[in-house]
N, C-alpha and C positions, 0 to 999 in steps of 0.2 A: 468747475466742482460740480461735484457728485452731490454734495452737501455742502451747503453755503456755512460757514462760519457765522455765530450771529453773535454782535455785540452790542453790551447795553452801556452806554454814556448816561454818567451821573453826574448831573453839573447844575448847578444855580444858572449860571450865566444863560440865556438863548440863545445867543450868539455862538458861545461853544459848542453847546449842545449842536445847532444846525449846521457848521462849519465844518463839525467831527463826520455828520452822518451825511454832508455831503460826498467828503473826499472817503469816506469809508465804502459806500455805497456805490460813488462810479467805480475802486476797485473790486465788485463783487461780491462783497462784504454786505449782511443784512444787519439794522440797527435796529436797537430801540434806546429811548433815551426815558430819562425820568429825572425832573427838575431839586429834588431833594432826597437823602440818604433811605426818609421811611416809603417813602413812594417805590425807590430801587428795590427795597427790604420784601415789602408789598409783590412788586411784580417777579421777583425772581423766587417767591409764590408759587405764581402761575404760570413762568413759562421757562424755558430751558435753555441757556445761553451759553456761549463757550470761553469769551473775554468780558473784564470790567473795566471800564475804565472807569476810574473814582476819583472826585475834586476831594481834597479834607475841609474845606473852609464853605461851610453848606447851612442852611436855617434848618431846624425840626430835628435834623440827625446828623451828624457830621461825618465825615470819609472818614475817620479811624474805629467810627461804632459803626459803620456798616461793616469796615473791613474784618473787625472783630466777630459779625456775625459770620459773615460768609468763611471764615476763617472754620469756623468752629460745624455749619452748614454744608456749607458747599467747598471743601477743604481740593478740587479739582482746579476749580476758576481760577485762572491767573488772571490777578487781579491789577493794575496798570494805574499810579497813582498821577493826577494831575497837578499839578503843584506851581505855584509862584518863585518865581529866587528868591522868594523873600522866607521859604518854606520849606527850602530844600533838606534842612538837618531833618526838620520832620519826615519829610519822605523816606529820608536815609534809616529814618528808627520806624518808619513801615514797613521797610523790606523786610528790617530784622525782625519784625512780627509775622512775616510770611506773605507780602507781597512780592508781585514779579520783577515789577520794574518801575521806572516813575520818568514823565515826561513833563519838561521845566515851559510855562507859557512865556511868549507867546509861539505855538510851535515851528519849528519847521518842518518842511509837509515830509522830505524826505525821513526823517530825523523819525519822524512818527510815523512815517508805515513800515521803516526797517520795525521798529520795536513791537508793533501791529505784527508785521510779520511771522519774525520772533515766537513772541504769544501763542501765533495762531498753529504754530509749524508743531510746537510744544506741547499745544492739547491735542492736535492731533496725532504724534507718536503715543502721549498717555492713553488716549484712546485705542488704537491700535495697540498696545501693550495689556492694557485690560483687556481688552476681547482676547488676545493672545492665553493670558492668564486664564481666562475663562473656559476657554477652549479644554487647555491645557488638563484645567481640573474635571472639565467635564472627561475630557478621555482619559483620564486618572479614575475617572468614580467608576467608570464604563470599564476600562481593563481592571481594575480591584474585583469591583460584580460579576466580569467572567470568568476571571479567576478562582474566585467564592462558587460560582456555577459549576465549572469544572473538577473543581477536587471534590465538589460535593459528588456530581456524577464518578467522578473514579473511585471514592472512596468507598460507594455504595456499589461497584461491581463486585461480579464475583469469580472475575478472571482476574487474576495476577497483571500490574500495569507497572512497568518500569521504564522511564526515561533516562537516558546518560546525556552529555553533552561530548566537545570533541578530544575530551582526554579521557575519554571512558570512567566519568565520574555518575554517579547516580542522583540525579536532581528533582527526580520525581518517581513516588512511588503511592501506592496505595497498601492498606492494610492486608488484602489477601493476597499480595505479594510473598508477605512476611510469613504467614499461617501456608502459602502453598513450598515456598523455601523452606519450612520451620524454621524460623528464627524467631525467638523469642527475647523482648527485649524492645526497646526503644531504638529507632535507628532515624540519629539526623541527617540531611542532605546537607551539601553535597558527602558522597559516599565511595569511594573504587568497587569497580565492578566486582572485582576479584573478594572482596571483605566480605560480602555478601552469596556471589554465584561460584557455586563449587566446579560445577561441569566443566570442562575445560572446551569441549565441543562448541558449547554454549557460547563460551569467551571469543574464541576462535572465530566464528559466526560476527560475532559485534567489531572486533578488529576487522575480519572482512571486510565488514559495509562500511567502518570510518576511514580504512583507507582506500576504497573505491573501487575494491576487489569486486564486490558485488554490484551489479547495475544497481541505477539510482530509482527505478521502476521496480525491482524485484524485491519480492515478500519471500525469506529464505525460514523455511516451518521444519522443524524438527523436534526428534523425542527427547526429554533427559529425565534422569531420576532424581529423584530428592528422596531421602525416608526410604518408605515404604510407594508411594507415591509415584507414576507415572505422568508425566507433563508433555504438552505437547507448548512449544515454545515457539510461536509466529514473529519474527524481528525484520522491520525494514528500518530505510535510512530518516531521518528528518533532515527535511530541506529548509535552508536558508530565505529570505528575500531575493537574491540573485541562485538563486536553483543549487548551493552548494552543500554539500553535507553538514550538519552543522553537531548532530548525532544520534541519536536512534531512539527506536522505538520497539517497542518488546510486550508481546502480547501472553500471559504464559494460564493455560488451562488445564485441569484440572482433565486425564481421561484413564485415570485407575480402573475406572468400574468398566470402560469400554473395553479396557485390554483384558481384564478380565472375565468378560462375559466374551470375547473374542477367544481366549484360552478354551471355554466353556466350551465354545461350538468346536471350534479344532477338539476338543477329546471326543464331542458327541461326536462328530463325524468319524473321527479314526476307530471308537469301537462302533461305529454301525457298520462302516463299510469293512471291518475286517472278519468282522460276525457275520455279515451277508456273503462273505465272498469265499469262505468255507464251504458251506453248504450249497452254491453254484457251482460252486468247481467240482464236488463231488456228485451233485443231478449230471453235470455235463459229460462227468465222465462215464456216467450210469449209461445215458441214452447215446453217447460215441457206443462204446461196448453192444447197445441193442441192435445201431445205424451198419457197424459192423460185422453184423450176423455174426460175433460171435457165441451168443447165447441162439442159435436158429434163426431160419431165414423168414426176412418178412416180406412182406405186398408192399407193392411201388404205393399204393395209398400210405401205408405204416409208414416207409420213407419219410416222404413227403410230409407228414406231419410230424413225426422228431426231428427232423432237420431243421423244419422252422421252430422247434424248440431249444435247438442249438443255437439259431440264428440269436432269437431272441439273449438267453445267456451271454452271450455272445455279448451281443450289449450291453445289458447288464455289467458283467463284466470292466468292459470298457468304461462305461461312467461310474464305476466304482473304483476304477484305478485315476483315474483321473481326478476325483477327488480325493483320495490321501495324494497325487502330487499337488494341487492347490493348498490342501493343509498343508503340505512339507513346506511349501512354498512361503507361502505366510506365516512359518514358525519358522522359516531364513535355514533350513536344512533341506534345501533342491540339491547343494549342491555337495556333495560329499567328499570329495575328492577332485583337484587338479593337476594336470599332466601335460607335458605338453603332447598337444594335439594335429594331427595331422586333416586339414579342411578337407581337403582335396578327395584324400582316401575318403572318407564320409558321404560328402557328398557322390560320389563313385557308386559307394556301398548303398545307400540309402537310393539312388536311381535306378540301379539296376532289382532290387528287390521289389517296384513300384512299377517297372517298365512294362510287365505281363496286363498287369490294372488297367492300366494308361491304354497301349493296345487291343486291348477288348473294349473300350469305347474309343478306340480311332486315335489317337492322342499324342502326341508325339513329344518323347520326351527328353532334351539335348542340356548338358554342361558344358562350360568356358571357365577353365581356371588360370589366373598368370600370376607370375611372381611370387607363389602363395609361401607364406611362412609359417611358423608353427604356433598356436596358442596354447595360453597357457589355460586347460578346460577341462569340463567333466566330460568324457566323451561322449557316454552317455546323454548326460544333458544335450548336445549337439544334434546328437540323433535323431531325440525325440521332436528339438526343433525344426529338422530340416523334412522329420517323417510327416509330423505337422502339417508345413507351409505345403508342399509337395503334394499329398491327400487331400487338403482344402481347395488347390488349382485343379488338380483333377476333376476333383466332386462339381466343381462350378465352371468346368469347362466344356464347350459343343464336342459336336463327334470332330474331325478335323483340326481341333483344335491344338495350339502350343506349347507347352511349358520350355522355360529355360532357365538353369540356374547356372549362376557367374559368381564365379569367388579372385577378389584381387587386395592387394596390399593399396591402402589409401594413408602415406606417411607410415604413425603409429597405431592405424587401426586396421583390421582386415573387414573388408566390404563383403557380403553374402546378398545378393538380390536373386528372387524366386520372382519371376516373371510369368505372367498367365496372357490368353487371349479369352478369357472367359466372360461372365454375363458381365462383371464391374461390379461398383458397389457407388449406390448414392452420396451426393456430397454430404449430406444431413446425415446418413449413419455412420460416417466412417469416423465421428470420434466416439462411435461406442463400441466399434467391434473389439477391443481387446476387455468388455466388462464380461464379469460371469455371468453364466448364461446366454450371454445374447446374440441371437441367433438373426439373418437378417430374411424378413419374411414379406416372400413376391414369387409371381406367378412361373420365375424362373426356378426360384430352389424350393418352393413345396416339398419337391420330394427328395429334394438331402436331408438324408438323417446326420443327428448328430446331439451331444449335448448342448453346448456352447459352451467350454470349456479350454477347447484348444488353444485359442489365441491368448487367452488368460496364462494360461501353463508358457506357452512359446515368449510372451512379453513377462512372464516369471524369471525365468529359465534362464532371457536372453541380461535381464538388470540385476542377477544373481552373478553373474558373467561381467560384473561393471560394465555390460556395452548396452547398446541401444536400437531400437527397431521405428520404422515409421513406414504407412503407406501410402500408396499412390494408386488412383485409379480413377477409371474412366468408364461410365455403362457403357456397355455392349461392347467395349474395348479390350478390356482388360484391368488386371491389377498386379502391381508390382511393391514387394513386401522388401525391406532394405535393413538389415543389421549388420550394427558395426560394431566390432569385439578388440580389446588390445592387446595386439602382440605382442610376443616374446623380443623383449628387448637382446641385446648381442651379450650384454653381460651375464645373461639369463635370468634378468628379473621384468617381469610384465609391468610395463606402464600405473 
């Protein structure tokens, strides 16, 4: 036994005390003895025991009196009455008063040990049950404390929090959620999501997470409208102990101010760009008139200076056009019209226009198209994509380099690739190349001019066509941009 069961034998007969002690010690029990009831009570105040063997007829204090005291002070200790044949009725009465069992004198060893073992097992089970109960109470207290802390934290958050269960019922929310959703009055949980969330797209997202359409580690971010406010909703699955989806968690953030600031920025860019473009075009036209000698002959030195001025004006006009394109993309107005578009034709037209420039730099341009199908697209937007990517490839390719543009059907998508054998892009720079105004700066690219907006425009136009773009690059070996655009289905609808 890890813990020895301690037994107190209370009997005025020394032979009984010694006999019980000898038998019980031999069976692994720890034994204490007392010759009368008073000494037993005194001993119980000093020692912790597990079982009491109690004689009824004793001097100083009887067994009945000891039983009465232990029943009040030590109700968990099993008391086994030791009685002679003449006092069995008294022993039975004692059991009615709370004694565990009784043993008659003289003892039969087997029966005696069986009764002791049963009492010891009862005592051990009661201790274990009490330990479990105490642990349960501690856990409940800790859980209640943690729940209280969590509720306090959530209620103090400025962002709205909404937790749903498997049935898409809201089981937890904070005051900020009600404020952001412009819901007045108290809402008691649980309540179905559609009773407090009007935005259908958000409800569809939560249903998709619940049914496993979205990946378990995926966070879905989307913008929704709530009255005059614009909110960003970030939703994710809530997982149970077995990693199964048991609900959803959504955080709502008020981004109205950021949206208004973004609109002000776009309005400012549009205003400045338009105000700058008109005088620049006018200055360019005047300089061109001078360069062409329409106002009289010019010396070579004069032509050189005017030519440089026209080139700088062209660069400014290019920047202005890029800024306007970025503004349109951010406003969702880049794609003005979509028609069935022959991508192969656009590839060939683009390369035809850029081949003289490539040839001048000693670069070979080739194209290859297989099993092409029409794409529902804005031809002007696709031209801009191809022009930007091929121009970049020319700028970053050394003399003798090769650039290949390919197109082919991959299931329901058109794949367009622009590959070059240029300087390549370092792996740490790849995630940044689609950022606005980001330009790769190293010894081999420092002479390449540009605004840093071209790839941002390309990405915006591709995504506005419900497409994707990615890039692979190996420094010193080259770069490949890969675009996927949905093709037109046979019934005439784009996927």
